N, C-alpha and C positions, 0 to 999 in steps of 0.2 A: 503494499500499499504506500502511496506517495505521502510524505509527511513534510511539512505541515499541510493540511488541507486549506482551502480558502476559508475565511471566517464563515461560520454558520450563524445566520440571523433568524431569530424568531420575532414574534410580535414585539417583545419588550427587550430582548437580550441578544448579546453577541457571544458566541463561543470562539475562541481564538487561541493561538499559541501564546504561552507566557512571554512577558517582556520585562525589562529591567524595571520599569515603573510599577510593577506588580510586587516587587520584593517585600515592601513594608506590609502589604496585605497578607502575603504568604506567611510572614512571621506572626502577624496578628492571628491568623487562623490556627497555626500550630501551637501558639502560646495561650490560646483561649480556653479557660476552664469550662465554659458553656459548650463550646464546640466539641471538646474531648470528654464530655460527661460519660459517654458510652464507648470511648476509645482508648481507655486506659489512662486517661489524664493528660494534661498539657505538658509540653516541653518547656524548659526554662528559657525565657526570652533571651537572656545573655548568651547562652549556648547557640540559640538560633541565629542571633546577630553575628556570631563568628562563623557559623557553619554554612549559612544560606548563601549560595552563589549569587553574584550580581543579577543574573538572569535565572531565576528558579525553575526547577521541574521541566526543562526543556527536553522531552522525549516523547515518542509517539504514544498517543492516548491520553496526554495530559492537556486539558482544555482549561483555560481561564474563562469564568463567566463574568461577563461585563454588563453593567447596567448604567446607562447614561455616561459612558466613558470611564467608569470606575469599576474595578474588580470587586465582586461581592462573593465569589466562590470558585470552586475548582471541581471539575468532573474528571475522573480517571477511568480509563478503559484499558485494561492490561491483561495478559495471559496469567492465569492463577497457577503458576508452575510449582510454587512451594506451599500450596494450600494444605491445610490440616485434614481436609475432607476429600476422600477419593472421588466423590461425585463432582467436585469443582475442578480438579486438576486438569490443566490443559484448556479449560474453557476461558473465555473472556470474562473478567471480573469488573463489575461497575462499582465505582466508589464515588463519594462526593462529600465535599465540605462547604458550608456556607457561613458567612458571618451572622451572628445573632440578630443583627438589625434587618437582615434579609429574610428571616424566618416568617412563616405564616402568610406569605403573599403568593405562593405558587411558583416561585422562581425555580426551586429545585426540580419540581415536576416538569416545568417547561424546558429547562436546560437538559435534564436527563432524557426526555422524550426526544429532543433535538439530536442529542449525542447518539442515542440508540438508533434513530432513523439514519444518521450518517453511517453508523457502524453497519447496519443492514445493507446499505448501498455499496460499501467497500468489501464486505465479507458476508455475502449472502449465505444463508443456511447455517450460520454459526449461533449456537446457543450463548446466553450470557447468564452468569451467576451473580448473586449479590448476598453479602453476609452482613448481618447487623445483630446487635443484642436484642433479644426478644423484649426486653424492658423499653426499648426505644420505639414507642408507640408511633410517633411521627414517621420515623423511617419505615416501619412495618406498613403503615398506611400508604406511603409513597411507593413501596415495593409492589403492593397490590394494584395500585393505580397504573403502574408501569407494565403490568402483565406478569409479574413474577409470582410463582406459586411455591409453596414450601416443599422442600425435598427432605429436610430433616432439621432437628434441633440437636445441639451438642453443647457440652460444657467446655469452655476454653476462657483464658484471660479472666478467671474468677467469676464468670457469669454465663448464664445460658445464651447461646448464640442461635440464630435462625439463618438457615441457608436456603435461598430461593433460587429458582431457575426460570429463565425466560426462554421459552422454545424459539428455535429459529423462525425468522419471518418468512412467510411463504410468497 
């Protein structure tokens, strides 16, 4: 697949490759206790300031989600090569992080749907998996809205996890 793709535009958002101007928002996402409630906790900001490259997360499958010219989140679509669950290994894995100020407005659903549509266009016939803590009710609702169905629940990272599968688009 050619990377990066042209920016993906939705009604309100743009999904694009990360740029240097996004560095501060990446650090904010990774250091946020709210964002990492169900992800094992935030990373220390001082470590992130030292470790985050000038242009963060520049690799295939990493999209910045932009609203009105500013980054509000990130979508990740990557192969689940080291996944703990056999049902997920080798499949594309969808992940997302959004700033708390962007929560509750449908941006995650809009951005994830656009990224999945793009994925279906470049890799037709490929299933996608998503893992979230079962306690993360908002993420569970989003997974259902995006067409993921439960494959299994398992215990990892000191909590019950939910693994969902989105069948290939036809």
